[in-house]
C-alpha positions in Angstrom: -4.3 -32.4 -10.2 -7.5 -32.8 -8.1 -9.4 -30.0 -6.6 -11.9 -30.7 -3.7 -15.1 -28.7 -4.1 -18.4 -28.4 -2.5 -21.2 -29.3 -4.9 -25.0 -29.4 -4.7 -26.5 -32.8 -3.9 -30.1 -33.9 -3.9 -32.8 -31.7 -2.3 -30.4 -28.8 -2.2 -28.0 -30.5 0.2 -24.2 -29.9 0.0 -21.7 -32.7 -0.4 -17.9 -32.8 -1.1 -16.7 -34.2 -4.4 -13.2 -34.6 -6.0 -13.2 -32.8 -9.3 -10.4 -32.4 -11.8 -9.7 -29.3 -13.8 -11.0 -31.1 -16.8 -14.3 -31.7 -15.0 -14.6 -27.9 -14.3 -13.1 -26.4 -17.5 -13.5 -29.2 -20.1 -10.8 -31.4 -21.7 -9.1 -28.5 -23.4 -8.6 -26.3 -20.3 -5.0 -25.7 -21.2 -5.6 -23.4 -24.1 -2.8 -22.9 -26.6 -3.4 -19.1 -26.6 -2.6 -19.0 -22.9 0.9 -20.3 -23.4 4.0 -18.1 -23.3 2.0 -15.3 -21.6 2.3 -13.5 -18.2 -0.7 -13.8 -16.1 -1.2 -11.3 -13.2 -3.3 -13.3 -10.7 -5.1 -12.2 -7.6 -4.4 -14.7 -4.8 -7.3 -13.6 -2.7 -7.2 -12.3 0.9 -5.4 -15.3 2.4 -7.5 -18.5 2.7 -6.3 -20.9 0.0 -9.8 -21.7 -1.1 -10.7 -18.1 -1.8 -8.7 -17.9 -5.0 -10.8 -17.9 -8.1 -11.2 -21.0 -10.3 -9.5 -19.2 -13.1 -6.6 -18.2 -10.8 -6.2 -21.8 -9.7 -6.3 -23.0 -13.3 -3.5 -20.5 -14.2 -1.4 -21.7 -11.2 -1.8 -25.3 -12.3 -0.7 -24.6 -15.9 2.2 -22.2 -15.1 5.8 -23.1 -15.8 7.0 -20.3 -13.4 5.3 -18.6 -10.5 6.6 -15.4 -9.0 4.7 -14.7 -5.8 4.7 -11.9 -3.3 6.1 -13.9 -0.4 5.6 -11.3 2.2 1.8 -11.3 1.7 0.6 -14.3 -0.2 -0.3 -17.4 1.7 2.2 -20.1 0.7 -0.5 -22.7 0.9 -1.7 -21.4 -2.5 1.4 -22.8 -4.1 0.0 -26.3 -3.5 -2.0 -25.6 -6.7 1.1 -25.3 -8.8 2.2 -28.1 -11.1 5.0 -30.4 -9.9 7.5 -29.0 -12.5 6.7 -25.3 -11.9 9.6 -23.1 -10.9 8.6 -20.9 -7.9 10.3 -17.6 -7.0 9.6 -15.4 -4.0 9.6 -11.7 -5.0 9.8 -10.4 -1.4 13.5 -9.6 -1.8 13.5 -8.8 -5.5 13.4 -5.4 -7.2 11.1 -4.5 -10.0 14.0 -4.8 -12.4 14.9 -8.2 -11.1 11.3 -9.4 -11.5 11.1 -8.2 -15.1 14.4 -9.7 -16.0 13.2 -13.1 -14.8 10.0 -12.7 -16.7 11.8 -11.7 -19.9 14.1 -14.8 -19.6 11.1 -17.1 -19.0 9.2 -15.6 -22.0 12.2 -16.0 -24.2 12.3 -19.7 -23.2 8.6 -20.1 -24.1 7.4 -20.5 -20.6 4.0 -19.4 -19.1 4.4 -17.2 -16.1 2.1 -16.4 -13.2 2.7 -13.2 -11.2 0.8 -14.0 -8.0 -0.3 -10.9 -6.0 -2.2 -10.8 -2.8 -5.9 -9.9 -2.8 -6.8 -8.2 -6.1 -3.8 -6.8 -7.8 -5.7 -3.6 -8.8 -5.4 -2.4 -5.2 -1.9 -1.5 -3.9 -0.5 -4.3 -6.1 2.2 -2.3 -7.9 1.2 -4.0 -11.1 0.9 -1.1 -13.5 4.7 -0.5 -13.5 5.2 -4.1 -14.3 2.7 -4.1 -17.1 4.2 -0.9 -18.6 7.6 -2.5 -18.8 6.1 -5.7 -20.4 4.4 -3.5 -23.0 7.7 -1.9 -23.8 9.2 -5.3 -24.4 6.2 -6.6 -26.4 5.5 -9.4 -23.8 1.8 -10.3 -23.8 0.0 -10.4 -20.4 -3.5 -10.5 -18.9 -5.1 -10.1 -15.5 -7.1 -12.4 -13.3 -9.0 -10.6 -10.6 -9.0 -11.8 -7.0 -11.1 -11.4 -3.8 -9.7 -8.3 -2.1 -8.8 -8.3 1.6 -11.5 -5.6 2.2 -14.1 -8.2 1.1 -12.4 -10.7 3.4 -12.6 -8.3 6.3 -16.3 -7.7 5.7 -16.9 -11.4 5.7 -15.0 -11.8 9.0 -17.3 -9.3 10.6 -20.5 -10.4 8.7 -20.6 -6.7 7.7 -22.3 -4.8 4.9 -20.4 -1.7 3.9 -23.4 0.0 2.3 -26.3 0.1 4.6 -29.3 2.1 3.3 -29.7 5.3 5.2 -26.3 4.9 6.9 -23.7 4.8 4.2 -23.7 4.3 0.4 -20.1 5.1 -0.2 -17.0 3.1 0.6 -13.6 4.9 0.6 -10.6 2.6 0.2 -7.4 4.4 1.2 -4.2 4.5 3.2 -2.3 7.0 5.3 0.9 8.5 4.0 4.1 6.9 5.3 7.4 6.6 3.6 5.3 6.5 0.4 3.2 9.7 0.2 -0.4 10.1 -0.9 -1.7 13.0 -3.0 -2.5 16.1 -0.9 -6.2 16.0 -2.0 -6.4 12.5 -0.5 -5.3 13.5 3.0 -7.1 11.3 5.5 -8.6 14.4 7.2 -10.2 15.5 4.0 -11.6 12.0 3.3 -12.9 11.8 6.8 -15.1 14.8 6.1 -17.4 12.7 3.9 -18.4 10.6 7.0 -18.6 7.6 4.6 -17.5 4.1 5.4 -13.7 3.9 5.2 -11.5 0.9 4.8 -7.9 1.8 5.5 -5.0 -0.3 4.2 -1.3 -0.2 5.0 -1.7 2.0 8.1 -1.7 -0.3 11.1 1.7 0.9 12.2 0.5 4.5 12.4 -2.7 4.0 14.4 -2.1 6.9 16.8 -1.8 9.5 14.0 -4.6 7.9 12.0 -7.0 8.1 14.9 -6.1 11.8 15.6 -6.5 12.7 11.9 -9.8 10.9 11.6 -11.1 12.9 14.5 -9.7 16.2 13.1 -11.4 15.4 9.8 -14.8 15.1 11.4 -15.4 11.6 12.9 -16.6 11.7 16.5 -14.3 9.7 18.8 -17.2 7.4 19.5 -17.6 6.5 15.8 -17.5 2.6 15.6 -14.4 1.1 14.2 -13.0 -2.4 13.6 -9.6 -4.0 13.2 -9.3 -7.2 11.2 -5.9 -8.8 11.3 -5.1 -11.3 8.4 -8.7 -11.6 7.2 -9.6 -15.1 6.2 -6.2 -16.6 7.3 -6.1 -19.2 10.0 -4.5 -16.6 12.2 -7.3 -14.1 11.7 -8.2 -11.9 14.6 -10.9 -9.2 14.8 -11.7 -6.5 17.3 -14.5 -3.9 17.6 -13.6 -0.5 19.0 -14.1 3.2 18.2 -12.1 5.8 16.4 -11.0 7.1 19.8 -9.8 3.7 21.1 -8.4 2.4 17.8 -4.7 2.9 18.7 -5.2 1.5 22.2 -7.0 -1.6 20.8 -4.1 -2.3 18.4 -1.4 -1.8 21.1 -3.2 -4.0 23.5 -3.5 -6.8 20.9 0.0 -6.2 19.5 -1.1 -5.5 16.0 1.3 -3.4 13.9 0.9 -4.7 10.4 -1.3 -6.9 8.0 -4.5 -5.4 9.3 -7.4 -3.5 7.8 -9.0 -0.7 9.7 -12.7 -0.1 9.1 -14.3 3.1 10.2 -18.0 4.1 10.2 -21.4 3.6 11.6 -22.0 0.5 9.5 -19.6 -1.4 11.9 -22.1 -1.2 14.7 -25.7 -0.1 14.1 -29.2 -1.5 14.0 -31.0 1.5 12.8 -30.5 1.3 9.1 -33.4 1.5 6.5 -34.9 -1.5 4.8 -33.7 -2.1 1.3 -36.2 -1.0 -1.4 -35.1 -3.9 -3.6 -37.1 -6.4 -1.5 -39.8 -4.0 -0.3 -43.1 -5.5 -1.4 -44.5 -2.0 -2.1 -41.5 -1.1 -4.4 -41.8 -1.7 -8.1 -38.8 -3.1 -9.9 -38.1 -4.2 -13.4 -39.0 -7.8 -12.4 -42.1 -7.3 -10.2 -44.9 -4.7 -9.5 -45.1 -3.4 -6.0 -48.2 -4.0 -3.9 -50.2 -1.1 -2.5 -49.5 -0.3 1.1 -52.2 -1.6 3.5 -54.2 1.1 5.2 
């Protein structure tokens, strides 16, 4: 299988080159210890070239791939080997997924469980891992680029601007699945930190009201990023007060991240000390300020 990559050319230029997995990982990139394992792999936020090299390698080597079809970009399946069996877990229960994995493991197959973004966020992977532990089935995890990183890239945004916000809260509103009382959106809003809100686009009216109740001013900057890094990506700047209206106007009810906080739209942040010529670090001594 060939993977097209950007590589450095002469004088720092960038050129395209076709590289095989052997070029990248060496001749023994299919390690024996990887066989007959379950690999939980982060697919990234959507764009097929935003999966990690390790994730791509595992897809190429897998005998079976079980992917979250409701969220994972199917273009990522083009990295699978020609003989790999591919299953969509969108209509499967936890028990059905584990049953298939157990059967594959008994047959000596290597399985990739492909989740959107990074599986550690809203990936429902712990319950799968615990059942595999009970059955003595070995597994490992391959991280992925989370959609909140993809959303920041879509907006050319830095979540942690000096003097504005140094904390990012990743959360969701309660819906049919509750959240702990201590994590009520109104309580989190009281911190006035940057917030990235998952799985809540369908409740934008209530979300906006609770953010304001919690302490955000209605004019606080906000952003909506729909399908970050996908070809269908759309992004809108608004405020906490106009959040619901913006989403209704643009017919967004799902698959969107909502970003709240002054970092979305400000030009009055402080300069980073890391690159301040008067600031001493472990690598260079700061210069005295000029009079």
